[in-house]
N, C-alpha and C positions, 0 to 999 in steps of 0.2 A: 504493500500499500504505500504509495509515493506520499510524502509531506506536503500539504496544500501551503502556499506563500500565505504568510499572515501579517507580515509587517503593515498591508495596506488596507487590514479589515476594516469594517466600517463599526465605530466604536459605539455608535449610538442607535442604531437600528437598522434592520435590513428591509427589502423591499421584496415582498413575495411576489411570486408570480400571477400574472392577471387569472382571474375565474370565469368563465362562461363570456367574455368581453366586457368584464368589468375592470374599471380601474383598478392598478395593480395596489395593494393596501402595503403599509407601514406596521413593523413589529418592531418594538424597542426592543433593547437586549436585555434590559432588566425589568421583569416582571415582578407585581409584587402579589407575594402567594398568602393567601386569606387561608389556608387550613388551621383548625384548632385555636383559633381567634377568639371564638363564643361570642361572648357579650360584650367584647372589645372590638370585634370586629369592625363597627362603622368607624369609632375612632380611630382604630390605626389606618383604615383607608383612608380617611379624610386627611391624617397626618402623612402616609405616604403621598399621597398626591399632591399634599402642599409643600411636601419636601423636594419634589421635582419626580416622582414616581408618574409615567405616562402611560403604564399598562396594568392591568390586575387581573388576577389566576381567580377561580372560584368553580362552584361546583353545585348543580343542584343533588347536593347529597346530605341531607341535615344531620346525618351521623356523624360527620367531621367538618362541615362547612356552614356558616350563616350566609347564604346569597342574599337573603333578604334584606341583612343589616349591609353587607356589601353594595347593595344599591342605595340604602339611606346614605352611607358615606361617599358614595359617588354626585348623589342628588345635592347633596349640602356641598361638594366642593363647586359645581355646576351653578348652585342658586349664588354662592359668592365670589363668582367670577374667577377662582382659583384655574377653572379650566372650562374647557367647551366639549361637548361629547364626541364633535368629529376630531379632536386633537386625541382623543382616548382610544386605548385598545382594551377591550373586555373579552377575556374569553371564559366560558364556563364549560360544565360536562355534561353527558347523561351517563350516569349510572345504572348499571345492571340492578335485577333485583339482589343477585349474591351480594354486592356491597354496600346495600342499604340497611339502615336498622328496620326491622320487620315492622315496628310500631309507627313510622314516621318517615314516609316516602313519597315523592312528587305525582305517584299515580298509582292506580291499582294494580297490586302484583299479580292477580288473577288476568288483568288484561294481554292481549296478545302484545309482542314487542313492536309493532306498529303503534299501536294504541298508547303504550310506555312512553316512548319516544316524544308523540306529539303532546302529550300531557305534560311531559317535563320540561320540552321547549315552550310550551306555553306558561307556565310556571317560572321560568328562567327570564321570560320575556316580560311579565308581571313586576318580578324583582327587579329589573336592571332597568326600567324604563325610565327616561332621561326628566319625568317633572313628578312631583308628588301626585298632582292628579292621576285618580286610576285611569282616564281615558287616554292620558298620553301611552298608554301603552301600544298604541297604535303608531306611533312613532318609533317605538323600541326596535333597536336591532344587537344582532348578536356579532361582535369581531372575528370570533373563532369559537365553533362550536368542537368539543372534543369528545372522543368516544373514551370514557375513563379507563376501559380495559375490553379487548375484545369479549364477545360472548362467548357462549359453552360451546358452539359450532361456527363453523365459518357461512353457513347460511344463514344465522341468527345476526350475526356479525354484517352480513352484506343487507339483509332485512332492515335493521338499525339504519346503516349507512344510507341506503335508499332513501329514507325517511329524511335524513340530514339534509341528502342532496335537494329533496323538494322544496326546501327554503332558500337555498342558496341563487342568485345574490341579494336577493332582496332584505329578507329578515335575518340571514346568516351570511357574512361574508366569507367565512374560509372553515375548511374542516379539518381536524386532525385526531390522533389518537395517542393513547397514552398506554405504558405497563404494557410494551407491545414488543413481541420478539421478531428477530429479522425475517425468517421464514414467513408469519403471519404478514407482515407489513410489504413483503413481495407479493405475494396473494393478493391482498386485498388492491394494493397499488396496480395489479395487472386487471382487476375484476369490475373497477368502479369507473363511471363517469367523472366525477369531481375529484381530484387526485388528493390526498393527503398533504397538506402544507407544512405540517410540523407534527414531529413525533416527541411525545414528553414522558422521558423515561428516568428513572434513579441511575445517577451518574456514580459509579463506585466499581471497587473491583471484584465483588460478587458477579458482575457481568461483564469482567473485562474492560470495564469501561465503555462497552457496546462500540468497539472497534469498528468491525466489521459494517453494523447496521449504520453508524455516523459514515462509513464511506458510502453505503448504498444513498443516503440521503442526500449527501454532495451530490453524488452523478444524477440524482433525479429533483433536485431544485427543492428538496424538502429540509427545512430549519430543524434542527436539533435542538430541543428544550431541558435543560438538565435541570433535576430537582433533588433533593436530600445531599446536594453538593458538599455543604460544609461539614453537616452532621455524621455522614457517612465516610468522611475522608481524613481523619486526624493526622495519619502519616503524611498525607499530601500537605496537610498545613503544616509540618515541621520539616517538611523538604528542602532541601537545599536551593531549589529554584525558588520556590516561593520566598523563603527567608531572604534571599538576597534581592528580589523584586521589592519586596516589602521597605527592606531596608534604604534602596536606591531610590525609592518614589515618597517614602515616608507616608507609607500607607499601611493599614494593619494587615498580619498575614492571612487573615479571613479574605479580605478584600482582594490582596493580591491573588489568591488561591482561583476567586472568582474571574478573575482577568485572564491569567493564563487558563483557565478553561473556556473561557471567550476567546482567547488566542487560536486555539485547536480549529476555529473557523465554522462559519455556519451556525454558530451557535448562540442561543440566548440562555437565560440564566432566571429559574424562581428564586426569589429574595424575599425571606417573610419576617426580617428581624422585627421585634415589637418595641424597639429603641429608635425614638426618632434622631437623635445625633449621628446613629450608626446609618438609618437611611440615607443621611444628607452626606457622610462620609463616605459610603458606598458609591453613591453618584460621582462625588469629587473626585473618587479613587479611578474611574474611569476616565475622566478628563487628565488625571495625572499620568496615567500610564500611555494614554495615547501621545502625549506632549513627550514622553520618555522614549515611547518607540519610534517614534519621528527624530529626536535629536541624537538617539543613539540605536541606531536600528540591527547592528552587528552585535550588540549586547545584548539587544530583544530576541534577537533570532536564536542567538545560543540558549538563554534562558529558556525560552519554548522547546528547542530541539532537546534540553535536558528534562523539560517537563513530558516530553513527550515519550520518553524512555520508562519515566514513571507510567505514564497509561497505556503505551504501547503502540502509539501511533507513530512511531520510527520503523517500525516492521515494514519492508517493502516485499508485496506479496506480487 
């Protein structure tokens, strides 16, 4: 697998390929993650947007997310002029029955997959509407709908995806999949009309850092979304490449890890910090590392090469 050139990477955002003749969409490299925020969700989303985040990740999965409170936080930021809806990337997920709390899910678990998906999307559009008025749901749209995990069979996965496609590009702008293996991604990509725009996976040693899958994504213009990046990788945080970058740019080791993962190319990052100072520091770190990579391209390239040796990206196939 040949190493991709990274010194010229876009440090703030990627442009997704056009879907069904619609204008290309923009996805920021940092996406605020809202899992497990519970009753703090609205305040934390508002803090993230006030700090400079322009993308938010949630899910129609009450077990782990408060999608309704994500909407509250977004609407507060829109009301006070912090953001405009058109400048924000909002992504949510359809979660199948197996990932839901049996006592609290956004659809009837006994309904067909098709009916479950429609109900989940209706719920998400209501939660993520741009204004407080209930009728503003008619203006609501979702920038990215992600299949939280493949369903039990490929037939069911394709059934869910077909419903996703029926909303594109008017109510849903792009589609993605999470917790996905390379064989499933290959089959899905080959059998659907609206191709996945993102794959959102855990980035950690247990999957060998998804090296072959990320290569497939690059070859097919799919953005890889890394999550669990910090929690699952204490060894990477302590690695020489991360520590050197942190020292040279005067950023935290955590932010340096984020930047080196982004430096692998065609990658975005879920960032779920609950500390507003850290929100601002992580966003500032992007600018610092961008300046460093431009001022010292050879050093930056060597640091990325050392990091790639740790993730397996240096291997040529």
